[in-house]
N, CA, C and O atoms as CSV, one atom per row, in Angstrom:
chain,resi,resn,atom,element,x,y,z
A,1,MET,N,N,137.549,11.719,191.534
A,1,MET,CA,C,137.523,12.822,191.269
A,1,MET,C,C,138.508,13.631,191.202
A,1,MET,O,O,138.850,14.262,190.201
A,2,LYS,N,N,139.203,13.655,192.677
A,2,LYS,CA,C,140.157,14.513,192.955
A,2,LYS,C,C,141.242,14.185,191.706
A,2,LYS,O,O,141.878,15.190,191.388
A,3,SER,N,N,141.549,13.070,190.999
A,3,SER,CA,C,142.420,12.734,190.120
A,3,SER,C,C,142.053,13.461,188.843
A,3,SER,O,O,142.857,13.951,188.050
A,4,LYS,N,N,140.865,13.466,188.757
A,4,LYS,CA,C,140.357,14.058,187.469
A,4,LYS,C,C,140.771,15.653,187.780
A,4,LYS,O,O,141.324,16.279,186.876
A,5,LEU,N,N,140.520,16.265,188.979
A,5,LEU,CA,C,140.426,17.640,188.936
A,5,LEU,C,C,142.376,18.087,188.801
A,5,LEU,O,O,142.850,19.079,188.248
A,6,ALA,N,N,143.055,17.076,189.440
A,6,ALA,CA,C,144.313,17.066,189.747
A,6,ALA,C,C,145.078,17.103,188.141
A,6,ALA,O,O,145.996,17.893,187.923
A,7,LEU,N,N,144.660,16.321,187.269
A,7,LEU,CA,C,144.800,16.012,186.031
A,7,LEU,C,C,144.578,17.568,185.084
A,7,LEU,O,O,145.363,18.206,184.383
A,8,GLY,N,N,143.186,17.780,185.443
A,8,GLY,CA,C,142.912,19.071,184.820
A,8,GLY,C,C,143.815,20.035,185.132
A,8,GLY,O,O,144.476,20.416,184.166
A,9,ALA,N,N,144.013,20.462,185.996
A,9,ALA,CA,C,144.729,21.564,186.736
A,9,ALA,C,C,146.522,21.240,186.305
A,9,ALA,O,O,147.333,22.165,186.340
A,10,VAL,N,N,146.808,20.242,186.034
A,10,VAL,CA,C,148.230,20.083,185.319
A,10,VAL,C,C,148.036,20.260,183.608
A,10,VAL,O,O,148.945,20.706,182.909
A,11,VAL,N,N,147.010,19.934,183.184
A,11,VAL,CA,C,146.851,20.290,181.819
A,11,VAL,C,C,146.959,21.717,181.755
A,11,VAL,O,O,147.890,22.280,181.178
A,12,ALA,N,N,145.878,22.406,182.431
A,12,ALA,CA,C,145.507,24.043,182.264
A,12,ALA,C,C,146.994,24.610,182.482
A,12,ALA,O,O,147.309,25.586,181.801
A,13,ALA,N,N,148.045,24.010,183.485
A,13,ALA,CA,C,149.246,24.921,183.866
A,13,ALA,C,C,150.177,24.994,182.583
A,13,ALA,O,O,150.847,25.941,182.169
A,14,ILE,N,N,149.986,23.439,181.968
A,14,ILE,CA,C,150.998,23.301,181.014
A,14,ILE,C,C,150.502,24.154,179.795
A,14,ILE,O,O,151.402,24.544,179.051
A,15,ALA,N,N,149.565,24.412,179.557
A,15,ALA,CA,C,148.902,25.066,178.344
A,15,ALA,C,C,149.334,26.499,178.747
A,15,ALA,O,O,150.038,27.075,177.917
A,16,VAL,N,N,148.991,27.257,180.032
A,16,VAL,CA,C,149.300,28.471,180.308
A,16,VAL,C,C,150.719,28.877,180.269
A,16,VAL,O,O,150.958,30.081,180.359
A,17,PHE,N,N,151.843,27.911,180.128
A,17,PHE,CA,C,153.200,28.022,180.495
A,17,PHE,C,C,153.629,27.817,178.992
A,17,PHE,O,O,154.528,28.475,178.469
A,18,SER,N,N,153.083,27.085,178.508
A,18,SER,CA,C,153.724,26.986,176.627
A,18,SER,C,C,152.946,28.249,176.097
A,18,SER,O,O,153.525,28.632,175.080
A,19,GLN,N,N,151.930,28.995,176.368
A,19,GLN,CA,C,151.642,29.870,175.759
A,19,GLN,C,C,152.631,31.137,175.924
A,19,GLN,O,O,153.132,31.823,175.033
A,20,THR,N,N,152.763,31.245,177.318
A,20,THR,CA,C,153.835,32.284,177.787
A,20,THR,C,C,155.098,32.273,176.800
A,20,THR,O,O,155.593,33.251,176.242
A,21,ALA,N,N,155.674,30.360,176.682
A,21,ALA,CA,C,156.925,30.802,176.313
A,21,ALA,C,C,156.771,31.223,174.677
A,21,ALA,O,O,157.519,32.041,174.141
A,22,PHE,N,N,155.812,30.609,174.069
A,22,PHE,CA,C,155.571,31.274,172.453
A,22,PHE,C,C,155.568,32.596,172.551
A,22,PHE,O,O,156.264,33.284,171.804
A,23,ALA,N,N,154.805,33.097,173.459
A,23,ALA,CA,C,154.880,34.662,173.374
A,23,ALA,C,C,156.110,35.435,173.531
A,23,ALA,O,O,156.380,36.516,173.008
A,24,GLN,N,N,156.853,34.691,174.367
A,24,GLN,CA,C,158.128,35.445,174.673
A,24,GLN,C,C,159.070,35.414,173.555
A,24,GLN,O,O,159.844,36.329,173.272
A,25,ALA,N,N,158.923,34.014,172.781
A,25,ALA,CA,C,159.796,33.970,171.575
A,25,ALA,C,C,159.598,34.712,170.596
A,25,ALA,O,O,160.557,35.229,170.022
A,26,ALA,N,N,158.082,34.965,170.120
A,26,ALA,CA,C,157.797,35.722,169.133
A,26,ALA,C,C,158.149,37.440,169.510
A,26,ALA,O,O,158.484,38.265,168.660
A,27,ALA,N,N,157.990,37.703,170.895
A,27,ALA,CA,C,158.440,39.043,171.136
A,27,ALA,C,C,159.418,39.317,171.017
A,27,ALA,O,O,159.623,40.448,170.576
A,28,SER,N,N,160.759,38.303,171.393
A,28,SER,CA,C,161.939,38.277,171.132
A,28,SER,C,C,162.678,38.424,170.130
A,28,SER,O,O,163.900,38.565,170.163
A,29,ALA,N,N,161.810,38.396,168.928
A,29,ALA,CA,C,162.271,38.657,167.416
A,29,ALA,C,C,162.819,39.700,166.709
A,29,ALA,O,O,162.077,40.493,166.129
A,30,PRO,N,N,164.165,39.823,166.673
A,30,PRO,CA,C,164.521,41.152,166.300
A,30,PRO,C,C,164.432,41.651,165.133
A,30,PRO,O,O,164.913,42.782,165.057
A,31,VAL,N,N,163.900,41.143,163.982
A,31,VAL,CA,C,163.356,41.306,162.929
A,31,VAL,C,C,162.022,41.322,162.498
A,31,VAL,O,O,161.432,40.244,162.428
A,32,THR,N,N,161.392,42.455,162.169
A,32,THR,CA,C,159.969,42.654,161.838
A,32,THR,C,C,159.609,41.957,160.498
A,32,THR,O,O,160.592,41.478,159.934
A,33,ARG,N,N,158.378,41.784,159.837
A,33,ARG,CA,C,158.032,41.400,158.501
A,33,ARG,C,C,158.323,42.300,157.348
A,33,ARG,O,O,158.663,42.057,156.190
A,34,GLU,N,N,158.091,43.415,157.996
A,34,GLU,CA,C,158.608,44.729,156.908
A,34,GLU,C,C,160.392,44.638,156.377
A,34,GLU,O,O,160.911,44.800,155.273
A,35,GLN,N,N,160.955,44.314,157.706
A,35,GLN,CA,C,162.526,44.454,157.555
A,35,GLN,C,C,163.121,43.430,156.722
A,35,GLN,O,O,164.041,43.610,155.924
A,36,ARG,N,N,162.332,41.986,157.051
A,36,ARG,CA,C,162.534,41.278,156.338
A,36,ARG,C,C,162.446,41.076,154.898
A,36,ARG,O,O,163.307,40.544,154.198
A,37,LYS,N,N,161.293,41.564,154.508
A,37,LYS,CA,C,160.875,41.803,153.063
A,37,LYS,C,C,161.748,42.800,152.362
A,37,LYS,O,O,162.058,42.767,151.171
A,38,ALA,N,N,162.192,43.912,153.471
A,38,ALA,CA,C,163.173,44.931,152.473
A,38,ALA,C,C,164.552,44.247,152.255
A,38,ALA,O,O,165.194,44.542,151.246
A,39,ASP,N,N,165.052,43.325,153.173
A,39,ASP,CA,C,166.150,42.689,153.102
A,39,ASP,C,C,166.318,41.586,152.112
A,39,ASP,O,O,167.404,41.290,151.614
A,40,THR,N,N,165.281,41.045,151.876
A,40,THR,CA,C,164.837,40.056,150.657
A,40,THR,C,C,165.014,40.989,149.322
A,40,THR,O,O,165.806,40.723,148.419
A,41,ALA,N,N,164.308,41.912,149.343
A,41,ALA,CA,C,164.150,42.952,148.076
A,41,ALA,C,C,165.557,43.267,147.580
A,41,ALA,O,O,165.919,43.146,146.410
A,42,ALA,N,N,166.429,43.752,148.760
A,42,ALA,CA,C,167.827,44.296,148.502
A,42,ALA,C,C,168.570,42.897,147.874
A,42,ALA,O,O,169.108,42.799,146.772
A,43,ALA,N,N,168.468,42.119,148.648
A,43,ALA,CA,C,169.220,40.886,148.121
A,43,ALA,C,C,168.740,40.396,146.759
A,43,ALA,O,O,169.567,39.908,145.988
A,44,ASN,N,N,167.825,40.465,146.512
A,44,ASN,CA,C,167.183,40.009,145.077
A,44,ASN,C,C,167.681,41.059,144.135
A,44,ASN,O,O,168.298,40.703,143.131
A,45,LYS,N,N,167.437,42.460,144.405
A,45,LYS,CA,C,168.310,43.535,143.409
A,45,LYS,C,C,169.861,43.259,143.369
A,45,LYS,O,O,170.542,43.738,142.462
A,46,ALA,N,N,170.324,42.603,144.210
A,46,ALA,CA,C,171.735,42.626,144.052
A,46,ALA,C,C,172.071,41.227,143.595
A,46,ALA,O,O,173.266,40.934,143.549
A,47,GLY,N,N,171.182,40.335,143.254
A,47,GLY,CA,C,171.611,39.178,142.782
A,47,GLY,C,C,171.972,38.280,143.610
A,47,GLY,O,O,172.580,37.291,143.199
A,48,GLN,N,N,171.714,38.421,144.756
A,48,GLN,CA,C,172.469,37.159,145.715
A,48,GLN,C,C,171.713,36.304,145.959
A,48,GLN,O,O,172.227,35.396,146.613
A,49,LEU,N,N,170.218,36.117,145.615
A,49,LEU,CA,C,169.195,35.053,145.958
A,49,LEU,C,C,169.504,33.970,145.092
A,49,LEU,O,O,169.686,34.264,143.911
A,50,ALA,N,N,169.615,32.596,145.481
A,50,ALA,CA,C,169.843,31.700,144.732
A,50,ALA,C,C,168.268,30.999,144.188
A,50,ALA,O,O,167.233,30.908,144.848
A,51,PRO,N,N,168.500,30.602,142.894
A,51,PRO,CA,C,167.090,30.456,142.007
A,51,PRO,C,C,166.472,29.423,142.521
A,51,PRO,O,O,167.041,28.588,143.225
A,52,ALA,N,N,165.169,29.393,142.190
A,52,ALA,CA,C,164.348,28.395,142.790
A,52,ALA,C,C,164.671,26.876,142.096
A,52,ALA,O,O,164.942,26.628,140.921
A,53,GLY,N,N,164.538,25.909,143.305
A,53,GLY,CA,C,165.258,24.575,142.940
A,53,GLY,C,C,166.401,23.990,143.365
A,53,GLY,O,O,166.604,24.225,144.557
A,54,GLU,N,N,167.155,23.376,142.892
A,54,GLU,CA,C,168.227,23.279,143.577
A,54,GLU,C,C,169.732,23.953,142.982
A,54,GLU,O,O,170.661,23.295,142.515
A,55,GLY,N,N,169.682,25.306,143.129
A,55,GLY,CA,C,170.646,26.037,142.419
A,55,GLY,C,C,171.474,26.343,143.512
A,55,GLY,O,O,170.932,26.561,144.596
A,56,LYS,N,N,172.902,26.405,143.393
A,56,LYS,CA,C,173.758,27.160,144.096
A,56,LYS,C,C,173.681,28.551,144.745
A,56,LYS,O,O,173.402,29.432,143.932
A,57,ALA,N,N,173.822,28.879,145.754
A,57,ALA,CA,C,173.589,30.345,146.506
A,57,ALA,C,C,174.426,31.340,145.860
A,57,ALA,O,O,175.606,30.990,145.846
A,58,GLY,N,N,174.206,32.446,145.331
A,58,GLY,CA,C,174.940,33.537,145.137
A,58,GLY,C,C,175.574,33.416,143.848
A,58,GLY,O,O,176.630,33.996,143.592
A,59,THR,N,N,174.889,32.592,142.932
A,59,THR,CA,C,175.404,32.723,141.494
A,59,THR,C,C,174.458,33.705,140.617
A,59,THR,O,O,173.260,33.962,140.737
A,60,THR,N,N,175.206,34.054,139.907
A,60,THR,CA,C,174.932,35.070,138.673
A,60,THR,C,C,174.005,34.564,137.335
A,60,THR,O,O,174.234,33.585,136.625
A,61,GLN,N,N,173.105,35.347,137.240
A,61,GLN,CA,C,172.405,34.726,135.861
A,61,GLN,C,C,172.916,35.147,134.687
A,61,GLN,O,O,173.029,36.361,134.519
A,62,PRO,N,N,173.225,34.453,133.900
A,62,PRO,CA,C,173.627,35.107,132.494
A,62,PRO,C,C,172.826,36.337,131.780
A,62,PRO,O,O,171.598,36.416,131.824
A,63,SER,N,N,173.568,37.185,131.189
A,63,SER,CA,C,172.725,38.016,130.725
A,63,SER,C,C,171.771,37.611,129.622
A,63,SER,O,O,171.984,36.642,128.893
A,64,THR,N,N,170.665,38.431,129.528
A,64,THR,CA,C,169.497,37.980,128.336
A,64,THR,C,C,169.538,39.291,127.547
A,64,THR,O,O,168.556,39.549,126.851
A,65,ALA,N,N,170.617,40.192,127.580
A,65,ALA,CA,C,170.316,41.357,126.992
A,65,ALA,C,C,170.810,41.058,125.547
A,65,ALA,O,O,171.752,40.265,125.499
A,66,THR,N,N,170.415,41.476,124.519
A,66,THR,CA,C,170.419,41.526,123.118
A,66,THR,C,C,171.217,42.742,122.524
A,66,THR,O,O,171.054,43.804,123.124
A,67,ASP,N,N,171.978,42.749,121.534
A,67,ASP,CA,C,172.461,43.783,120.846
A,67,ASP,C,C,171.422,44.152,119.461
A,67,ASP,O,O,171.555,45.049,118.628
A,68,LYS,N,N,170.514,43.245,119.563
A,68,LYS,CA,C,169.605,43.787,118.157
A,68,LYS,C,C,168.216,43.995,118.498
A,68,LYS,O,O,167.544,43.184,119.136
A,69,THR,N,N,167.737,45.283,117.984
A,69,THR,CA,C,166.502,45.312,118.133
A,69,THR,C,C,165.501,44.659,117.617
A,69,THR,O,O,165.886,43.841,116.781
A,70,ARG,N,N,164.064,44.692,117.815
A,70,ARG,CA,C,162.859,43.375,117.453
A,70,ARG,C,C,162.823,43.600,115.925
A,70,ARG,O,O,162.633,42.640,115.178
A,71,THR,N,N,162.974,44.660,115.519
A,71,THR,CA,C,162.950,45.262,114.066
A,71,THR,C,C,164.066,44.241,113.023
A,71,THR,O,O,163.805,43.525,112.056
A,72,ASP,N,N,165.310,44.540,113.681
A,72,ASP,CA,C,166.368,43.848,113.241
A,72,ASP,C,C,166.404,42.428,113.401
A,72,ASP,O,O,166.909,41.771,112.491
A,73,ARG,N,N,165.920,41.812,114.479
A,73,ARG,CA,C,165.815,40.518,114.436
A,73,ARG,C,C,164.660,39.817,113.337
A,73,ARG,O,O,164.883,38.723,112.820
A,74,LYS,N,N,163.538,40.520,113.091
A,74,LYS,CA,C,162.408,40.170,112.514
A,74,LYS,C,C,163.173,40.379,110.812
A,74,LYS,O,O,162.959,39.517,109.960
A,75,ALA,N,N,163.873,41.359,110.563
A,75,ALA,CA,C,164.545,41.440,109.085
A,75,ALA,C,C,165.252,40.148,109.004
A,75,ALA,O,O,164.928,39.309,108.163
A,76,GLN,N,N,166.254,39.951,109.889
A,76,GLN,CA,C,167.243,38.628,109.713
A,76,GLN,C,C,166.556,37.500,109.519
A,76,GLN,O,O,167.089,36.631,108.829
A,77,THR,N,N,165.032,37.231,110.165
A,77,THR,CA,C,164.387,36.237,110.236
A,77,THR,C,C,163.746,36.233,108.378
A,77,THR,O,O,164.071,35.270,107.682
A,78,GLU,N,N,163.237,36.890,108.020
A,78,GLU,CA,C,162.413,37.517,106.753
A,78,GLU,C,C,163.778,37.344,105.963
A,78,GLU,O,O,163.457,36.837,104.888
A,79,ALA,N,N,165.168,37.531,105.995
A,79,ALA,CA,C,166.058,37.335,105.011
A,79,ALA,C,C,166.317,35.906,105.051
A,79,ALA,O,O,166.368,35.378,103.940
A,80,ASP,N,N,166.509,35.081,106.143
A,80,ASP,CA,C,166.878,33.954,106.130
A,80,ASP,C,C,165.574,32.955,105.411
A,80,ASP,O,O,165.771,32.081,104.568
A,81,ILE,N,N,164.606,33.233,105.824
A,81,ILE,CA,C,163.003,32.590,104.847
A,81,ILE,C,C,163.212,32.617,103.698
A,81,ILE,O,O,163.115,31.603,103.006
A,82,LYS,N,N,163.550,33.791,103.221
A,82,LYS,CA,C,163.515,34.079,101.680
A,82,LYS,C,C,164.900,33.243,100.973
A,82,LYS,O,O,164.760,32.857,99.813
A,83,SER,N,N,166.022,33.013,101.573
A,83,SER,CA,C,167.262,32.245,101.396
A,83,SER,C,C,167.021,30.751,101.640
A,83,SER,O,O,167.761,29.959,101.055
A,84,GLY,N,N,166.251,30.382,102.285
A,84,GLY,CA,C,165.875,29.026,102.217
A,84,GLY,C,C,166.657,28.684,103.908
A,84,GLY,O,O,166.355,27.642,104.489
A,85,ASN,N,N,167.311,29.345,104.328
A,85,ASN,CA,C,168.169,28.831,105.733
A,85,ASN,C,C,167.251,28.424,106.907
A,85,ASN,O,O,167.828,27.952,107.887
A,86,VAL,N,N,165.741,28.552,106.958
A,86,VAL,CA,C,164.983,28.096,108.157
A,86,VAL,C,C,164.429,27.017,107.876
A,86,VAL,O,O,163.981,26.764,106.758
A,87,ALA,N,N,164.377,25.941,109.250
A,87,ALA,CA,C,163.991,24.741,108.982
A,87,ALA,C,C,162.508,24.698,108.816
A,87,ALA,O,O,162.110,25.609,109.541
A,88,PRO,N,N,161.417,24.102,108.221
A,88,PRO,CA,C,160.070,23.937,108.391
A,88,PRO,C,C,159.571,23.748,109.852
A,88,PRO,O,O,160.319,23.170,110.641
A,89,ALA,N,N,158.392,24.183,110.251
A,89,ALA,CA,C,158.184,24.236,111.394
A,89,ALA,C,C,157.965,22.886,111.835
A,89,ALA,O,O,157.589,22.083,110.981
A,90,GLY,N,N,158.158,22.435,113.195
A,90,GLY,CA,C,158.350,21.282,113.505
A,90,GLY,C,C,159.494,20.670,113.515
A,90,GLY,O,O,159.628,19.572,114.056
A,91,GLN,N,N,160.300,21.197,113.018
A,91,GLN,CA,C,161.794,20.517,112.597
A,91,GLN,C,C,162.820,21.047,113.008
A,91,GLN,O,O,163.571,21.719,112.301
A,92,GLY,N,N,163.009,20.769,114.415
A,92,GLY,CA,C,164.390,21.796,115.055
A,92,GLY,C,C,165.809,20.977,114.583
A,92,GLY,O,O,165.968,19.991,113.863
A,93,PRO,N,N,166.704,21.788,115.275
A,93,PRO,CA,C,168.202,21.204,114.962
A,93,PRO,C,C,168.310,19.944,114.892
A,93,PRO,O,O,168.971,19.439,113.984
A,94,GLY,N,N,167.561,19.043,116.016
A,94,GLY,CA,C,168.024,17.503,115.885
A,94,GLY,C,C,167.339,16.768,114.793
A,94,GLY,O,O,167.750,15.657,114.458
A,95,THR,N,N,166.220,17.378,114.164
A,95,THR,CA,C,165.546,16.427,113.244
A,95,THR,C,C,165.628,16.901,111.697
A,95,THR,O,O,164.634,17.342,111.122
A,96,THR,N,N,166.855,16.778,111.084
A,96,THR,CA,C,167.323,17.102,109.605
A,96,THR,C,C,167.039,15.732,108.810
A,96,THR,O,O,167.354,15.670,107.622
A,97,ALA,N,N,166.450,14.640,109.454
A,97,ALA,CA,C,166.196,13.669,108.477
A,97,ALA,C,C,165.183,14.001,107.227
A,97,ALA,O,O,164.194,14.731,107.297
A,98,LYS,N,N,165.583,13.406,106.246
A,98,LYS,CA,C,165.110,13.638,104.628
A,98,LYS,C,C,164.332,12.576,104.311
A,98,LYS,O,O,164.756,11.475,104.666
A,99,PRO,N,N,163.216,12.632,103.686
A,99,PRO,CA,C,162.804,10.961,103.324
A,99,PRO,C,C,163.812,10.411,102.223
A,99,PRO,O,O,164.578,11.052,101.503
A,100,SER,N,N,163.605,9.124,102.294
A,100,SER,CA,C,164.130,8.537,101.316
A,100,SER,C,C,163.877,8.587,99.931
A,100,SER,O,O,162.718,8.437,99.544
A,101,THR,N,N,164.683,8.753,99.223
A,101,THR,CA,C,164.340,8.830,97.451
A,101,THR,C,C,164.572,7.492,97.054
A,101,THR,O,O,164.366,7.403,95.843
A,102,THR,N,N,164.877,6.526,97.502
A,102,THR,CA,C,165.228,5.112,96.816
A,102,THR,C,C,164.024,4.610,97.396
A,102,THR,O,O,163.393,4.868,98.421
A,103,THR,N,N,163.841,3.525,96.089
A,103,THR,CA,C,162.349,2.762,96.176
A,103,THR,C,C,162.949,1.162,96.143
A,103,THR,O,O,164.084,0.807,95.823
A,104,SER,N,N,161.887,0.386,96.551
A,104,SER,CA,C,162.537,-1.151,96.735
A,104,SER,C,C,162.547,-1.611,95.507
A,104,SER,O,O,161.764,-1.085,94.716
A,105,ASP,N,N,163.179,-2.394,95.170
A,105,ASP,CA,C,162.882,-3.148,93.589
A,105,ASP,C,C,162.196,-4.358,93.908
A,105,ASP,O,O,161.858,-5.101,92.986
A,106,LYS,N,N,161.927,-4.677,95.188
A,106,LYS,CA,C,161.116,-6.214,95.401
A,106,LYS,C,C,159.582,-5.768,95.743
A,106,LYS,O,O,159.351,-4.645,96.191
A,107,THR,N,N,158.847,-6.450,95.572
A,107,THR,CA,C,157.259,-6.705,96.088
A,107,THR,C,C,157.423,-7.171,97.243
A,107,THR,O,O,158.362,-7.838,97.676
A,108,ARG,N,N,156.199,-6.699,97.911
A,108,ARG,CA,C,155.859,-7.167,99.065
A,108,ARG,C,C,155.943,-8.955,99.375
A,108,ARG,O,O,156.395,-9.585,100.332
A,109,GLU,N,N,155.358,-9.343,98.231
A,109,GLU,CA,C,155.753,-10.978,98.487
A,109,GLU,C,C,157.005,-11.529,98.153
A,109,GLU,O,O,157.327,-12.701,98.347
A,110,GLN,N,N,157.748,-10.593,97.613
A,110,GLN,CA,C,159.096,-10.984,97.417
A,110,GLN,C,C,159.876,-10.945,98.811
A,110,GLN,O,O,160.671,-11.825,99.139
A,111,ARG,N,N,159.606,-9.979,99.491
A,111,ARG,CA,C,160.396,-9.590,100.889
A,111,ARG,C,C,160.019,-10.452,101.821
A,111,ARG,O,O,160.755,-10.825,102.735
A,112,LYS,N,N,158.465,-10.942,101.588
A,112,LYS,CA,C,157.931,-12.088,102.845
A,112,LYS,C,C,158.656,-13.460,102.592
A,112,LYS,O,O,158.922,-14.153,103.575
A,113,ALA,N,N,159.033,-13.948,101.175
A,113,ALA,CA,C,159.547,-15.026,100.775
A,113,ALA,C,C,161.093,-14.916,101.218
A,113,ALA,O,O,161.727,-15.837,101.733
A,114,GLN,N,N,161.524,-13.804,100.971
A,114,GLN,CA,C,163.069,-13.635,101.379
A,114,GLN,C,C,163.247,-13.783,102.879
A,114,GLN,O,O,164.269,-14.285,103.347
A,115,THR,N,N,162.253,-13.344,103.624
A,115,THR,CA,C,162.259,-13.309,105.008
A,115,THR,C,C,162.118,-14.727,105.513
A,115,THR,O,O,162.984,-15.253,106.213
A,116,GLU,N,N,160.851,-15.417,105.089
A,116,GLU,CA,C,160.760,-16.835,105.329
A,116,GLU,C,C,162.014,-18.065,105.268
A,116,GLU,O,O,162.331,-18.932,106.083
A,117,ALA,N,N,162.512,-17.730,104.018
A,117,ALA,CA,C,163.981,-18.291,103.542
A,117,ALA,C,C,165.120,-18.172,104.645
A,117,ALA,O,O,165.846,-19.087,105.033
A,118,ASP,N,N,165.120,-16.750,105.100
A,118,ASP,CA,C,166.421,-16.298,106.428
A,118,ASP,C,C,165.896,-16.972,107.403
A,118,ASP,O,O,166.694,-17.550,108.141
A,119,LYS,N,N,164.645,-17.080,107.652
A,119,LYS,CA,C,164.025,-17.442,108.981
A,119,LYS,C,C,164.435,-19.144,109.017
A,119,LYS,O,O,164.750,-19.695,110.072
A,120,LYS,N,N,164.383,-19.789,107.838
A,120,LYS,CA,C,164.375,-21.363,107.793
A,120,LYS,C,C,166.041,-21.604,107.619
A,120,LYS,O,O,166.520,-22.728,107.762
A,121,ALA,N,N,166.626,-20.769,107.388
A,121,ALA,CA,C,168.263,-20.849,107.367
A,121,ALA,C,C,168.785,-20.105,108.472
A,121,ALA,O,O,169.869,-19.554,108.288
A,122,GLY,N,N,168.204,-19.976,109.629
A,122,GLY,CA,C,168.505,-19.496,110.640
A,122,GLY,C,C,169.228,-17.931,110.578
A,122,GLY,O,O,169.611,-17.567,111.689
A,123,LYS,N,N,169.410,-17.213,109.769
A,123,LYS,CA,C,169.762,-16.180,109.436
A,123,LYS,C,C,169.120,-14.783,110.188
A,123,LYS,O,O,169.815,-13.781,110.355
A,124,LEU,N,N,167.972,-14.851,110.533
A,124,LEU,CA,C,167.316,-13.871,111.538
A,124,LEU,C,C,167.532,-13.641,112.736
A,124,LEU,O,O,167.453,-14.595,113.510
A,125,THR,N,N,167.897,-12.207,113.298
A,125,THR,CA,C,168.222,-12.182,114.414
A,125,THR,C,C,166.789,-12.580,115.758
A,125,THR,O,O,165.576,-12.567,115.549
A,126,ALA,N,N,167.406,-12.847,116.868
A,126,ALA,CA,C,166.202,-13.431,117.463
A,126,ALA,C,C,165.692,-12.039,118.135
A,126,ALA,O,O,166.445,-11.093,118.364
A,127,PRO,N,N,164.218,-12.061,118.433
A,127,PRO,CA,C,163.954,-10.991,118.856
A,127,PRO,C,C,164.644,-10.586,120.384
A,127,PRO,O,O,165.061,-11.327,121.274
A,128,GLY,N,N,164.588,-9.261,120.304
A,128,GLY,CA,C,165.436,-8.542,121.546
A,128,GLY,C,C,167.012,-8.679,121.624
A,128,GLY,O,O,167.658,-7.930,122.357
A,129,GLN,N,N,167.539,-9.535,120.942
A,129,GLN,CA,C,168.687,-9.943,120.528
A,129,GLN,C,C,169.492,-8.665,119.418
A,129,GLN,O,O,168.894,-8.295,118.408
A,130,ALA,N,N,170.799,-8.131,119.760
A,130,ALA,CA,C,171.382,-7.394,118.729
A,130,ALA,C,C,171.999,-8.102,117.717
A,130,ALA,O,O,172.613,-9.160,117.859
A,131,ALA,N,N,171.771,-7.320,116.398
A,131,ALA,CA,C,172.540,-8.104,115.678
A,131,ALA,C,C,174.136,-7.975,115.573
A,131,ALA,O,O,174.737,-6.927,115.808
A,132,GLU,N,N,174.760,-9.216,115.178
A,132,GLU,CA,C,175.857,-8.872,115.395
A,132,GLU,C,C,176.980,-8.048,113.877
A,132,GLU,O,O,176.629,-8.213,112.709
A,133,GLN,N,N,177.999,-7.396,114.170
A,133,GLN,CA,C,178.824,-6.735,113.359
A,133,GLN,C,C,179.526,-7.716,112.399
A,133,GLN,O,O,180.141,-8.687,112.841
A,134,LYS,N,N,179.423,-7.434,110.981
A,134,LYS,CA,C,180.026,-8.330,110.206
A,134,LYS,C,C,181.403,-7.683,109.657
A,134,LYS,O,O,182.138,-8.333,108.913
């Protein structure tokens, strides 16, 4: 019974002293929340905050300002559409492939027969292997 009482007293003493230590640490904090928010807002306005993610601290962002108004951009876009300088929707700068205009002079059966002949002659590339340059 005495060991339970002694153990309880030790636990209570640890709890009281740890709360006091946390209270002292919080009371000695020199900066208030409002001060920290003001400092952060000032640093943000000065462009000294790092961007979210893995950016370097203190980097400045490139300017996104433009020298054209919205009406100027719209007029330029309409002029480009009329002159044919705009790619169709869904076809960005990397997708300029045009459909092939050449047609095959062989029928499907002729292509299948040619493939079978190449297979028997050993001219086909094995699956997963790169074709050899000639």
